[in-house]
C-alpha positions as CSV (number, residue, x, y, z in Angstrom):
1,X,-49.3,-2.5,42.6
2,X,-47.1,-2.1,40.1
3,X,-45.0,1.0,40.1
4,X,-43.1,2.8,37.2
5,X,-39.4,2.4,37.4
6,X,-37.2,4.9,35.9
7,X,-34.5,3.2,33.5
8,X,-31.8,5.5,35.3
9,X,-32.3,3.5,38.1
10,X,-33.1,-0.2,36.8
11,X,-33.7,-1.9,33.5
12,X,-36.1,-5.0,32.5
13,X,-34.7,-8.7,32.6
14,X,-33.7,-9.9,29.2
15,X,-36.9,-11.0,27.2
16,X,-39.1,-9.7,29.8
17,X,-42.6,-8.3,28.3
18,X,-43.5,-4.9,30.2
19,X,-45.3,-1.4,29.7
20,X,-43.3,1.7,29.1
21,X,-43.6,5.3,29.4
22,X,-42.0,7.1,26.5
23,X,-40.8,10.9,26.9
24,X,-43.6,12.0,25.0
25,X,-46.0,10.3,27.1
26,X,-46.6,7.6,25.1
27,X,-47.6,4.3,27.0
28,X,-47.0,0.9,25.5
29,X,-46.4,-2.6,25.5
30,X,-42.9,-3.8,24.7
31,X,-40.5,-6.8,25.4
32,X,-37.0,-5.7,26.5
33,X,-34.5,-8.2,24.1
34,X,-30.8,-7.5,23.7
35,X,-30.6,-4.4,25.7
36,X,-33.4,-2.6,23.8
37,X,-36.8,-2.2,24.0
38,X,-38.5,-3.8,21.1
39,X,-42.4,-3.0,20.0
40,X,-45.1,-5.7,20.0
41,X,-47.0,-6.5,17.1
42,X,-49.6,-3.6,16.0
43,X,-46.7,-0.9,16.2
44,X,-45.1,-1.5,12.5
45,X,-43.1,1.1,10.3
46,X,-45.6,3.7,8.9
47,X,-47.9,3.1,11.6
48,X,-48.3,4.5,14.9
49,X,-44.7,3.3,16.2
50,X,-43.4,6.0,18.5
51,X,-39.4,6.8,17.4
52,X,-37.4,5.7,20.4
53,X,-34.6,7.9,18.7
54,X,-36.5,11.3,19.4
55,X,-39.1,9.9,22.3
56,X,-36.7,7.4,24.4
57,X,-38.1,5.1,27.1
58,X,-37.9,7.0,30.4
59,X,-39.7,4.4,32.9
60,X,-40.9,0.8,32.8
61,X,-43.2,-1.0,34.9
62,X,-44.0,-5.2,34.9
63,X,-47.4,-6.5,33.1
64,X,-50.2,-6.5,35.4
65,X,-51.8,-9.7,36.7
66,X,-54.8,-10.6,34.4
67,X,-58.0,-9.9,35.6
68,X,-59.8,-12.9,37.7
69,X,-63.9,-12.9,37.9
70,X,-64.6,-13.0,41.1
71,X,-61.7,-11.9,43.0
């Protein structure tokens, strides 16, 4: 089972796709690139994109494995 990892303890590997929790409670899917969390498509300027400056990432976890029928 995946567990939330505080960013104060450890950061993801470069180019890793992860789930994050922001300070305001938002949970989203991001890539960790160039020592920064970058939102994946669907979170563009003017949309529902949270502001990292005011709502920093506080924890992250690895992406869960895809569902497989019959398991």
